N, C-alpha and C positions, 0 to 999 in steps of 0.2 A: 662642259655644257651638254653633248651629245648626251653623255652620265647621269646625265638629271635627268634629260627627256626621254633615254628610256626609264628609267626608272618611273618615272611620271605614267607614264603607255601602261609599264608593266600592274601600276597600281587599278587605272582603271580598267584594264582586262579582269583583275579579280575580281574589282570589287560587280563587274557589267556580271560576271560568272556566277557568283555567289548570289545577287539578283535572281538571273536566270532558274539562277536553283532553289531559291523561296516561289520563284513564277510557278513552276513546276509543279512546285509540291503542290501550294492553294489549288491549283486549277485541277487535278489526280483529283483532292482532296474537294471538290464541287462535286467532280464528275462521282466522284467516289460515290457521294451523297443523294445525286440525283438516281444514278442509279438502285441505290438500297431503297428508296421511295418510291420508284415505280414496279421494281422486285415486289416491297410490301403489299403495293396498293393491285395490281396482277395479282399476286395469292393473298388479298384478304384475310378470304376463308382463313388460311395457315398462321392469319394473327390473330384473327379471333380464338381459335382454338388452341392459342396460345395462352392468352386471357383468362378464358376457362381450366386451362390447366393447371394455369397461375393461382388463382382463385383457388381451386381444390385442393392442390397443396399446401396452400396460408392456411386453410382450415383448417387441416390438419396438422399439420410442425408448426402452426403458432398457438396451436391451443392454447389455455393457460395450463392444461396442465406438464405441459412441453418446457414451456417458457424457464428461462431458470435468470435469476436476479443475483448479478453482484456487490457484496457490500463490504467495505471496510472501514476500521476505524483504528486510530490510533494504541498501543501498545507500552505501557510503560514496566517497566524490568524494573525488580528487585533483588535480584538475586542471577549470580551469573553473570551472562550480558546478551548482547544480542547475538551474537556469532554461533553461542552456546543454543539460543533460542528459535535462528535462522534453521539449524541441520535438523533439530527435533521435529519443524513445521513441515519440511522437508520431506522430513518422515512421513507425516501424516499426508499430505499429500500425493506421495506415493503409493498409498491405500487407495484414494481418493481416484487416481487417475487409472488403476483398474480392478477397481468395485469392485473390493474385496470390502463389499458389505458389511460378512459377519465378525472381521479385528475392528470394524470401523466403530461397527455396536459397542463390540468389548473395549474398544482402548482408551473410544472417550465414554463406557453407563449407559448408553441410549438403549430405548428401544428400536428396533432395528428400521416401524416405521420412519423415522426420525433421521436415521442412518444411513439410510438411500435417500435423502433429499439431497447431503452433503456432498455436493460434487467436485471441490477442488479449494483449495486451504493454501494458500502463500504468502509471503513477509517478504518487504521490500526497507531497503537499510536507511535511515537518515542520515544525510551527510552535511558534515559542518564544515563547509568550503573560507568565512572568515577564521578559524579556532577559539570562535568567541563561546560554545559552549549552548550555543541557540542553533535548531535546525536550519540550513537554509536551503534543501530541495532531497529530493528523495532517486533515488538510482534505483529505477527502474529496471535496469539490468545488471551485469557483470560490474563491479568495483575497479575500477583502474585506480592503483598505488598512484600517489600526488603528495611532495611536502608539502602541498597548498593546499590539501583539505583531508579532512577523515573522519571516517564512520563513525556515528555517537553507539555507543553501547549500553546505554537505558534507555532505548526504544527501538519497537519497527511500527512499520506502518504492516496490519496484517488484513490481506484482502478475500473474500470467501462467497464461492459459489455456490447457492444453494436453487433447487426445484422449489419449494413452496418456501417464502418469507411466516408462514403460519409457526414454520418448527425454528428459524430462528435463535429463541431464544433459551430454548435445551439444547438447539448444537451450540448456541458460547458455552451453557453453564458445562458442555462435555467436551469442549474444548480446553477450561481453566480445569477439568477433572482432568485431562491426562496429561495437562501440565505438574501438578501439584503430586501424580501418582506418580512421576516420572522418578526412581532411586534418587539420582543423581540433586535436582529441582530438591525433591523431599526433604532429603540430612539437609543440603546448604540451608534452607529457609527455614527451617526448626533450629541450628545452628543460629542463624542469626536472631529467630526470637528469642532463644535464651539469653542468648548477648544481652539484648536490649535491655530483657527480662531482670537480668542482674544490673545492668550502668546502673536503669530504673531505680532500683533498691539500692546502689550504693550511692548516686544522686540524694535521696530523699535524707539517707541518712545524714553525710556532710551536710546537708540545709539542715538539719535539723540540731549539727551540735553547735554549725556555725551562726545560725538563730539564737541556742545558748547563750554563745560565747556574746554576742553582741549584748543581749538583756543584763548580761554580768557586766559587761564593758564599760552598759548604759548609768545601771542602775545602782553598781556596785561599788563600783572605781572611785575612789577619792581625790577630788581637785587637787595639784600640788602648790601648792603656795610660796611666794618667795620678796622676801622683804629687802629692797633696795633705795639702803638708806633712805634715811628718817622716819617719817608716817606713811612710806610709799608702800606697796602691795599688789603684786600681780601671782594673775592667779592663769594656773595652765587648763585652758579651754577644750584642747582636741579630742577625741574621744573614735577610739580602734571599733567603728561600727561594718565593716566588712562588705562594703555594701557591691563594688566593682566583684570580687567574688561570688556573694551569694548572685548576682544576678546573672553571672557566669552559669552557675550551677541550674537556677531557673532557667535555664534558656535553652539546656541542658537536656533537663526534666521535659522541656517541652517538643526536645525531640525524640525524643524517647517515648514520652506515651504517643506522640503521633506514630513515630513508627510501627507501634501494637495495634494503635486501631486503624490505624486509616491504609496504611500499607504492611499489613497482617497475612497477604498472598503474594504467592512467590509475582506476580504480575495483576498488573492492573488496567483495564480499559477504560479511559481516559472518558470516551464518550460513547452511545447508544449507534452500535452499526449504522452506517448510512448506507442507501442505496445510490448505488452512482453507474449502475448500468442493465439495462434489463434485454437479454437476448432473446431471440426468436416471436421479436414482436411483428402482429399483423404489417405495418407498414412497410417494416422493414425484408420480411420476410415477404409481403411480392415482391417487393423491384427485384430483390435477389431472384429468384425462382421465375419470373417473366423474362428476364433477362435471359435465363440460362433454355427455358423451354423455348424464346424466338430464335433465337440463333439452333438448338435445334430444326423446328419446324421448319423455318427458312434454307438447310439444308437437306433438309428432309424433300421440299419443292425444286432448290436448285437438283438437285440428283434426278428429280422425276420429270422437269423438263430438258435435262441431256440422256435422260435416258436410250435413249434413240442413237444418239452421236456414240456413246460411251457403246451400246453394243455391236453398234460397226469397227471402231478399233478394237473390240477385243474378239470380232471376226475375222477381223482386215489378215490377209497370211502377207508374210513378206515375202 
């Protein structure tokens, strides 16, 4: 019984201590806000200076020529796999990171004025969590291997940061040029196209032969008849018309035609690049710069108020 009372007392003390701690924190926050408001009112000229500096900085930093836009699209891969293209894109991003515009212009076959507009290119894996062949999420960081999910090898999310959206089409064509002129990609895609062309020719030849056999079977093959006692005659009506085989080859032909006409390039951008973020906009730039300038001005004002005390402290002899 005594132990139970002691436990109850300890619990009450713990709750009381926690409550007092929360109350002290709330009181400190209220006092800090009051002090900040009084200090800001006392130095309202400094607050106005912060606003003016933030406006001037925003006009400079947030000007249209200094803005950048983030664009993205889904890229379907027809040769190699997503791991290979992820590494190829990472190499291009390094050029952008270190502002190697001369090499960017060369690798992407771009004029220098467009090469300078490309600020970064990144790719992200699509993850198939249900392992059913459809994407479920995008891996924005490092992929952690797991038996319950897998990376899709036939697609990537392509994210691009550009200085001027008017150069977007030229840069998009330049990235495709960069892929197609990679020696491994170029060789693999050439072999794929040749295989599809050869397959299409073989399928068409087989279809022609089957169609000829079908016509011969239908028009020239004589029906067999059997006499079953007396005057009863039974005729064999079944014809080998090769429907299933012709249908299978027709589907194969359509696949080859699709590969040659639609997927002839090493990759396909399945939709135009869409705008996802504008950096250095007026509102965001003003908000961030105002906070920074306000802190700097308030620190300067505080040192001005404490100037005498600081001088006394420095001149004091032990």
